[in-house]
C-alpha positions as CSV (number, residue, x, y, z in Angstrom):
1,M,-85.6,185.7,121.1
2,S,-87.6,182.9,122.7
3,T,-87.6,179.5,121.1
4,R,-91.4,179.9,120.4
5,A,-90.8,183.3,118.7
6,A,-88.0,181.8,116.6
7,A,-90.2,178.9,115.6
8,A,-93.0,181.3,114.6
9,D,-90.5,183.3,112.5
10,L,-89.2,180.2,110.8
11,T,-92.8,179.0,110.0
12,R,-93.6,182.5,108.6
13,A,-90.5,182.4,106.4
14,R,-91.3,178.9,105.2
15,I,-94.9,180.0,104.3
16,V,-93.6,183.0,102.4
17,D,-91.2,180.8,100.4
18,A,-94.0,178.3,99.7
19,A,-96.3,181.1,98.6
20,I,-93.6,182.4,96.2
21,E,-93.4,179.0,94.6
22,R,-97.2,178.6,94.5
23,F,-97.8,182.0,93.1
24,A,-95.2,181.5,90.4
25,A,-96.8,178.2,89.4
26,D,-100.5,179.0,89.8
27,G,-100.7,182.8,89.8
28,L,-101.9,185.0,92.7
29,G,-105.1,182.9,92.7
30,A,-103.2,179.9,94.1
31,S,-105.1,178.4,97.0
32,L,-104.1,178.8,100.6
33,D,-104.7,175.1,101.0
34,A,-101.9,174.4,98.5
35,V,-99.5,176.8,100.2
36,A,-100.3,175.3,103.6
37,A,-99.8,171.8,102.3
38,E,-96.4,172.6,101.0
39,V,-95.3,173.8,104.4
40,G,-97.1,171.2,106.4
41,V,-99.3,173.6,108.3
42,T,-103.0,174.2,108.5
43,K,-104.8,176.9,106.6
44,G,-105.6,178.4,110.0
45,A,-101.8,178.8,110.6
46,L,-101.7,181.0,107.4
47,Y,-104.5,183.2,108.8
48,H,-102.7,183.3,112.2
49,H,-99.5,184.6,110.6
50,F,-100.9,186.8,107.9
51,G,-104.5,187.6,108.8
52,S,-105.8,187.0,105.2
53,K,-104.7,186.0,101.8
54,E,-104.1,189.6,101.0
55,G,-101.8,189.8,104.1
56,L,-99.9,186.8,102.7
57,V,-99.7,188.5,99.2
58,E,-98.4,191.7,100.9
59,A,-95.8,189.7,102.9
60,V,-94.6,187.9,99.7
61,Y,-94.3,191.3,97.8
62,K,-92.3,192.8,100.6
63,E,-90.0,189.8,100.8
64,A,-89.6,189.7,97.1
65,I,-88.6,193.3,97.0
66,R,-86.2,192.8,99.9
67,R,-84.5,189.8,98.3
68,H,-84.1,191.6,95.0
69,A,-82.7,194.7,96.7
70,D,-80.2,192.6,98.6
71,R,-79.0,191.0,95.4
72,V,-78.4,194.2,93.5
73,I,-77.0,196.1,96.4
74,E,-74.5,193.3,96.9
75,A,-73.6,193.3,93.2
76,S,-73.1,197.1,93.3
77,R,-71.2,197.3,96.6
78,D,-67.7,198.0,95.4
79,G,-66.0,200.4,93.1
80,T,-66.4,204.0,92.0
81,G,-69.9,205.5,91.7
82,R,-69.9,204.8,88.0
83,E,-68.8,201.2,88.4
84,R,-71.4,200.6,91.1
85,L,-74.2,202.2,89.0
86,L,-73.3,200.0,86.0
87,A,-73.0,196.9,88.2
88,L,-76.5,197.6,89.5
89,V,-77.8,197.9,85.9
90,D,-76.0,194.6,84.9
91,A,-77.2,192.7,88.0
92,S,-80.8,193.9,87.7
93,A,-81.0,193.1,84.0
94,R,-79.5,189.7,84.5
95,L,-81.8,188.8,87.4
96,Y,-84.9,190.1,85.6
97,A,-84.1,188.1,82.5
98,S,-83.5,184.9,84.6
99,R,-87.1,183.9,84.2
100,T,-87.0,182.1,87.6
101,P,-90.2,181.6,89.5
102,F,-89.1,184.3,91.9
103,Y,-88.8,187.0,89.2
104,R,-92.1,185.9,87.6
105,V,-93.8,186.5,90.9
106,L,-92.1,189.9,91.3
107,V,-93.3,191.0,87.9
108,T,-96.8,189.8,88.6
109,L,-96.8,191.6,91.9
110,H,-95.5,194.8,90.4
111,L,-98.2,194.8,87.7
112,T,-100.9,193.9,90.2
113,A,-99.8,196.7,92.5
114,A,-100.3,199.2,89.7
115,M,-103.6,197.8,88.5
116,E,-105.6,195.9,91.1
117,R,-104.4,196.0,94.7
118,P,-104.2,199.4,96.4
119,A,-102.3,198.0,99.5
120,L,-99.6,196.7,97.2
121,A,-99.4,200.1,95.4
122,E,-98.2,201.8,98.6
123,I,-95.5,199.1,99.1
124,A,-94.5,199.7,95.4
125,R,-94.3,203.5,95.9
126,R,-92.1,203.1,99.0
127,M,-89.9,200.7,97.2
128,Q,-89.6,203.0,94.1
129,R,-88.7,206.0,96.3
130,T,-85.9,203.9,98.0
131,Q,-84.7,202.6,94.7
132,R,-84.6,206.0,93.0
133,D,-82.8,207.6,96.0
134,F,-80.2,204.8,95.9
135,M,-79.5,205.3,92.2
136,I,-79.4,209.1,92.5
137,E,-76.9,208.7,95.4
138,L,-74.7,206.4,93.2
139,V,-74.6,209.1,90.6
140,R,-73.7,211.7,93.2
141,E,-71.0,209.4,94.5
142,G,-69.6,209.0,91.0
143,Q,-69.6,212.8,90.7
144,R,-67.7,213.2,94.0
145,D,-65.1,210.6,93.0
146,G,-64.8,211.9,89.5
147,S,-66.0,208.8,87.7
148,I,-69.3,210.5,86.5
149,K,-69.4,213.9,84.8
150,A,-70.1,216.6,87.4
151,A,-72.3,218.6,85.0
152,L,-74.9,215.9,84.8
153,D,-78.1,216.3,86.7
154,A,-77.8,213.4,89.2
155,E,-81.5,213.2,89.8
156,A,-82.3,213.0,86.1
157,V,-79.7,210.3,85.6
158,G,-80.9,208.3,88.6
159,L,-84.5,208.6,87.5
160,T,-83.7,207.5,84.0
161,V,-81.8,204.4,85.2
162,N,-84.6,203.5,87.5
163,A,-87.2,203.9,84.7
164,A,-85.0,201.7,82.4
165,L,-84.7,199.0,85.0
166,E,-88.5,199.0,85.6
167,G,-88.8,198.6,81.9
168,F,-86.4,195.6,81.9
169,L,-88.5,194.0,84.6
170,T,-91.6,194.1,82.5
171,Q,-89.8,193.1,79.3
172,Q,-89.6,189.5,80.5
173,L,-92.3,188.7,77.9
174,E,-89.7,189.3,75.2
175,P,-87.3,186.6,74.0
176,P,-84.1,186.5,76.1
177,A,-81.8,187.4,73.2
178,Q,-83.9,190.6,72.5
179,Q,-83.8,191.5,76.2
180,R,-80.0,191.2,76.2
181,R,-79.7,193.3,73.1
182,W,-81.8,196.1,74.6
183,V,-79.9,196.0,77.9
184,A,-76.6,196.2,76.0
185,K,-77.9,199.2,74.0
186,F,-79.0,201.0,77.2
187,R,-75.7,200.2,79.0
188,S,-73.8,201.6,76.0
189,L,-75.9,204.8,76.1
190,L,-75.4,205.1,79.8
191,E,-71.6,204.7,79.4
192,D,-71.6,207.5,76.8
193,L,-73.7,209.7,79.0
194,L,-71.7,209.3,82.2
């Protein structure tokens, strides 16, 4: 990669990071001027890299999904299928309940994808397919290694876990103690089911 291309990639990454912070603080209506000022670039540079504010919002959503996926995949990397599935539930619930700016933006973007921005909806659908497939495969892995009951419908379990995790994401509006209680109840139910 040329020095110029590397510099452009770095600038693009810095803009996405700044946009995550701005969107967390000011909502998706945050001004491009504020994002540009945080990075020390012109508003024109934002348009150069992303084409429009919608292009920036899409890039932020894709990056937020990627970062979250990296975190939960890393947390569920080792162990039996059952251990990996439970680790994924634990990591997702912990991260969603963290109330960090990053996860506030992720929730906002998920809800916006469903309600207002068709371009984000397609990104969300692709992410959901990938996430569901990953969870279903963890169940199948557990069935192969004997840590999850073979008689269970792997797809039904994976879809149920995925739906619960999506619910945990949107339950950030609830007090943290309530969130932890619900996660513990779901985890206990899942342990009994598996």
